[in-house]
N, C-alpha and C positions, 0 to 999 in steps of 0.2 A: 365640410368642403375635402374633397378630395386633393391627392398633391396636383393633378394636372389643373384644376381649376384653381386652384392656389395658385401656379405660375404663371399663369394667365392674367389674374389679377395683378402680379406683383409686376406684370409687363406693363398694363395699362397705367399703374400708378406712377411707373418710372417714366412712361412717355408723356403724362399729363404735366408732371414735375419740370422735365424737360424743357416742355413748351411754355411752361411759365415761366421757369427762369431765366429763357430766352429773351423773351418779350421783357422781361425786369431788367435784365443786364444790359442789354441794347438800350431802352427806354432811358434807363439812369443813366448811360454816358451820352447821350445826344441831349437828355435834356440839362445837363449840370454844363457841357460844352457850348450850349447855347445862352445859357444866362450869363457865362463869364465873356461870351464875345459881345453882347448888347448890341445896339444899334449900329454899331460902327463894324462890327464884323458879318452882319446881316450877308452879304454878297457871297461870303465864304462858306455859309451854312449848307451850302449844297453838297460840300465836301464829305459832309458829317454822314449822307443818305444811302450809300453805298456800304457804310459798315453795321447799318440796321439789320440787315438781310442776306440771306443767300436765295439767290431767285432761280427759281426753276422754271424754263422754257417750253412750250408747247403750243402748237397752234390747233390741236384738237382739241381743246377746253376753251371756254368763254370766261376763264380766272384774269382777274387784274389785280395790281396792287395798288396800295397807296401807303407812302410815306409823308412824313412831314415833321417840322422843328419850325414851332412859331408860337408868338405873344398875342393875346388878345384882351381885352380890357371891356369892363363894365363900368354902368356911370357911377359917380361918388354916390355914397350912403349919406345919410342925415346925422352921421358922427364925423364925416368927411374922410371915411375911408376911399381909396381908391383901388378896387379890386383889378389887379392885372394876373394873368396866370399865363405862365410860359410852360409849354406842352410840346410834347413828341407823340409820336405814333408810326405803327406800322403793321400792314396786313395784307389780306386776301379777301374780294368780293366777287361776286358773280351775279351781274344784275339781269341776267334772263332766270336764273335757278331763284335770285332772290336770299342770298346769303351774305354773309359776311363774318371774319373772324381776324383777331388779332389784338390790339389794345397798346398801352404806353403808360406814361407817367407824366404827372404835372407838379408844379409849385404856384400856389395861390399866393400873392402877398401884397402889401399897401404901397403902391407906388407913389403916392403923396407924400410918403417919412423920406426923409434923409437916409443916405447907406450907411449902414447896413439895414436893408428892407425890412421889416418884420413881417415874418412867415407867418400865416393865417392859417394853412393847411396844406400838406402833399400826400401825395396818393398816387395810388393807380387807376387806370380808366382801361374799360371793355366793351366794345361793340355787343348788344344783344340781340339786336333786330336791324335788319334792312330795311329801308323807306323807299328811295328812290335814287335814280342814277340820271341824270340829265347833262348831255354834250352840247345843248344850246345850238345842235346842229353843226357843230364846229370841227372842221379836219383835224386829223391828228399831227404833230410836228414831231419825226422822228419815232422814238417810243412813248414819248407823251402825247395824253388824250384832255387835252382843257376839257372841264367837266365840273360839276355839283355833285358829289357823293354825300347824301343824307342817311343817317344811321340813329337809332336810338342807342344809347349807352349809359353805362353805371360809373360814377364818379365816388371814390370814397371820400366821404365827410362832405360832398356837396350834393348828391342826389342820385337818384336811381331812374331809370327808364327817360332820360334826357335826351333832345333831341340836339344832333350834332352834324353839322353842314362842313364837309371840306371840300374847300375851293381850289382849283388850279387854271390857272391861267398862263398863256405864253407871249411873253412881253415882245419877244424878239421877231413876231411876224407882222402885227401882233394877233394872237387868238385870244379874244377875252370873254368871259362869261356875264360880265355887268356887275359881276360882284367882285370885291377885292380880295386878292390871293389871301390864302392862310385859314383859320375855322371859324364859325360861330358857334357856341355853346348858347341854347334860346332858353328862358325864360327857368333860371335857376331860382329854387324857393329863397335861397337869401340876398342874390343881387342882382336877378334879373338876367338879362342877356350879355353877353360879352360876343364882341365883335373885333375883327382886325384893326391893329393901330394904323394911325396916318400918321408919318408914311410906314410901309409894311413893314414888319420885321419877322422876318423868316420866310419859310418857302414851302411849297407843296406839291408833290408830285401825285399822277393820277398817271396809270399806264395804261397802254393798248391793250387790246385782249391777248391771250395766250402767253400770260404770265403769272406767276404765284411764288410766296413765299415757302420755299422748302424747310420745312419744320425740323427734317431730321427723323431719326429713328425714335 
């Protein structure tokens, strides 16, 4: 490898590490804060979202962003474990080009046990493929586009190629998709499907077009 090739490879490595560290750092902060807030602090979770990303605005592309911090739960297991996941994420997607990038982290714990809740698993998640984007014919509200974004994603210690649905509603109008705000993780090998809590704990934001997450140099 000559000197020029070596320098190009180093720059590529630095950019990749920078992006992953940005996602990990922002995700870890948001998930930890969300877990500490609990249901009483759900209304204030929206204040966390701006810290997840730096936004680059352009009306010349079809890019959109997703950001969320919320909890979902699966049915009890035969051993009386009540699996609940606290998770966050941020990223950019283009429904016309059919791609998605981003990620976040999660904690899986047994909600049936008293505090401190036993930690079952934790790790990072990352989208691996775009599946669909459905606005349900709903209008936007400011910079928010109520819709359902469906992607394939890998979750450390839980499974690969899993279907993840991100659901954004606007209650102030209301503009409702017909699904509860939050996220669904479908058909995990060990726990089945995770669905939003009732009442919902958390918030999901899907943007209008022309917005993307600036990953920096």
